[in-house]
C-alpha positions as CSV (number, residue, x, y, z in Angstrom):
1,Q,-18.2,-19.1,-8.2
2,S,-20.2,-17.7,-5.3
3,K,-17.0,-17.7,-3.1
4,A,-15.3,-15.6,-5.7
5,A,-18.2,-13.2,-5.9
6,V,-18.1,-12.7,-2.1
7,I,-14.4,-12.1,-2.2
8,V,-14.7,-9.6,-5.0
9,V,-17.4,-7.6,-3.2
10,V,-15.5,-7.6,0.0
11,T,-12.1,-6.5,-1.5
12,F,-13.0,-4.4,-4.6
13,F,-14.4,-1.3,-3.0
14,P,-11.6,-0.6,-0.5
15,M,-9.2,-1.1,-3.3
16,L,-11.2,1.2,-5.7
17,V,-11.5,4.0,-3.2
18,N,-7.8,4.0,-2.3
19,A,-6.7,3.7,-5.9
20,V,-8.8,6.6,-7.0
21,T,-7.6,8.7,-4.0
22,G,-4.0,7.8,-4.8
23,L,-4.2,8.6,-8.4
24,A,-5.8,11.9,-7.6
25,S,-3.3,12.8,-5.0
26,V,-0.7,14.1,-7.4
27,D,0.0,17.8,-6.9
28,A,-1.1,20.2,-9.6
29,M,2.4,21.5,-9.9
30,Q,3.7,18.0,-10.7
31,R,1.0,17.5,-13.3
32,D,1.9,20.9,-14.9
33,L,5.5,19.9,-14.9
34,M,4.7,16.7,-16.8
35,H,2.5,18.7,-19.2
36,S,5.4,21.2,-19.8
37,Y,7.6,18.2,-20.7
38,A,5.0,17.2,-23.3
39,A,4.5,13.9,-21.5
40,S,1.7,11.7,-22.9
41,Y,-1.1,10.5,-20.7
42,S,0.4,7.1,-20.4
43,Q,3.8,8.6,-19.4
44,T,2.1,10.7,-16.8
45,L,0.2,7.7,-15.5
46,F,3.1,5.4,-15.2
47,K,5.8,7.9,-14.1
48,L,3.8,10.2,-11.9
49,R,0.3,8.9,-10.9
50,F,1.0,5.2,-10.2
51,P,4.0,5.9,-8.0
52,A,2.0,8.5,-6.1
53,A,-0.8,6.0,-5.6
54,V,1.3,3.2,-4.1
55,P,1.3,4.6,-0.6
56,F,-2.5,4.7,-0.8
57,M,-2.9,1.2,-2.2
58,I,-0.6,-0.7,0.2
59,P,-3.0,-0.2,3.2
60,A,-5.9,-1.2,0.9
61,L,-4.1,-4.3,-0.2
62,K,-3.5,-5.3,3.5
63,L,-7.1,-4.7,4.2
64,A,-8.1,-6.7,1.1
65,A,-5.8,-9.6,2.0
66,T,-7.4,-10.1,5.4
67,A,-10.9,-9.4,4.1
68,S,-10.5,-12.0,1.4
69,V,-9.7,-14.7,4.0
70,I,-12.8,-13.6,6.0
71,G,-14.8,-13.5,2.8
72,V,-13.9,-17.1,1.9
73,I,-14.9,-18.3,5.3
74,V,-18.2,-16.4,5.2
75,A,-18.9,-17.7,1.7
76,E,-18.3,-21.2,2.7
77,L,-20.4,-20.9,5.8
78,S,-23.3,-19.2,4.0
79,T,-23.4,-21.3,0.8
80,G,-22.9,-24.7,2.5
81,L,-20.1,-25.7,0.1
82,A,-18.4,-29.0,0.9
83,G,-14.8,-28.7,1.9
84,G,-12.9,-25.5,2.7
85,V,-12.0,-23.9,6.0
86,G,-15.4,-22.4,6.8
87,R,-17.1,-25.7,6.4
88,L,-14.4,-27.4,8.5
89,I,-15.0,-25.0,11.3
90,I,-18.7,-25.8,11.3
91,E,-18.1,-29.6,11.1
92,Y,-15.5,-29.5,13.8
93,A,-17.6,-27.3,16.1
94,R,-20.4,-29.8,15.8
95,Q,-18.1,-32.7,16.8
96,A,-16.2,-30.6,19.4
97,T,-17.9,-31.9,22.5
98,G,-15.0,-34.1,23.3
99,D,-12.1,-32.6,21.3
100,P,-12.1,-28.8,20.8
101,S,-8.6,-28.9,19.4
102,K,-9.9,-29.6,15.9
103,V,-11.9,-26.3,15.9
104,F,-9.0,-24.3,17.2
105,T,-6.7,-25.9,14.6
106,A,-9.0,-24.7,11.8
107,V,-9.3,-21.2,13.4
108,I,-5.5,-21.0,13.9
109,V,-4.8,-22.1,10.3
110,T,-7.2,-19.4,9.1
111,A,-5.5,-16.8,11.2
112,L,-2.1,-17.9,10.0
113,L,-3.4,-17.7,6.4
114,G,-4.4,-14.1,7.0
115,L,-1.0,-13.3,8.5
116,V,0.7,-14.8,5.5
117,M,-1.4,-12.8,3.1
118,V,-0.6,-9.5,5.0
119,G,3.1,-10.6,5.1
120,L,3.1,-11.0,1.3
121,V,1.6,-7.5,0.9
122,G,4.3,-6.2,3.3
123,L,7.0,-7.7,1.1
124,A,5.4,-6.1,-2.0
125,D,5.3,-2.8,0.0
126,A,9.0,-3.1,0.8
127,T,9.8,-3.8,-2.8
128,L,7.7,-1.1,-4.3
129,M,8.6,1.6,-1.7
130,R,12.4,1.0,-1.6
131,N,13.2,3.8,-4.1
132,R,10.8,6.3,-2.7
133,P,12.3,9.4,-1.1
134,R,12.0,9.9,2.6
135,E,10.1,12.7,4.2
136,A,13.3,14.9,4.6
137,V,14.0,14.8,0.9
138,E,10.3,15.5,0.1
139,E,10.4,18.4,2.5
140,V,13.5,19.9,0.8
141,A,12.0,19.4,-2.6
142,R,8.8,21.1,-1.4
143,R,10.8,24.0,-0.1
144,V,12.8,24.2,-3.3
145,A,9.6,24.2,-5.4
146,V,7.9,26.8,-3.2
147,G,10.7,29.1,-2.1
148,G,13.4,28.5,-4.7
149,H,16.0,27.2,-2.2
150,A,16.4,24.4,0.2
151,G,17.0,26.8,3.1
152,H,19.9,29.2,3.6
153,D,21.8,26.7,5.7
154,T,20.9,23.2,4.7
155,V,21.9,20.6,2.2
156,L,21.1,16.9,1.6
157,D,23.5,14.4,3.0
158,E,24.3,11.1,1.4
159,R,21.5,9.3,3.2
160,G,18.9,11.7,1.8
161,G,18.5,13.7,5.1
162,V,19.1,17.4,5.7
163,E,22.3,18.6,7.3
164,P,23.6,22.1,8.0
165,L,25.6,23.8,5.2
166,R,29.2,24.4,6.3
167,G,30.1,27.4,4.1
168,G,30.0,27.7,0.4
169,R,27.1,27.2,-2.0
170,C,24.3,24.7,-1.8
171,V,25.6,22.7,-4.8
172,D,24.4,19.3,-3.4
173,V,20.8,20.4,-4.0
174,G,21.7,22.1,-7.3
175,I,20.7,25.5,-6.2
176,A,23.0,28.4,-5.3
177,D,22.0,30.6,-2.4
């Protein structure tokens, strides 16, 4: 139980700070748009605020993943629990006068565990962020919201980037010049 308490203390606050920052990062104009659509609080939360918070929470999850591995080792070392990687490092260090490979094995396994945890968060990041628009699309959307047009001579291409308009109206963006 003390191991879990140490892990919670080490990982909770970075997650909390980034989650609150991400939820509050929604632009006032986007909130007003959801309000004008008569969206409920839960609809605004799930359709607007949570997706806006994901880019803030992924780095916090990566930090929490590695901090939890460190927290487990520190908890095992400080509480003297039998078993576990932290205790193995201490036991092997005491016996390492003739065979330091045991100590390095425990340390390398711990490092690999940290890398696996960060890799899992990276997979979650790729899954959650695959439908997010790229910066070019966001820039065009910002220009449309602020200036009323995407630019006199630009349209979105099929990959979501900006390309020059070759005559005609800006129908790809849905706004006529």
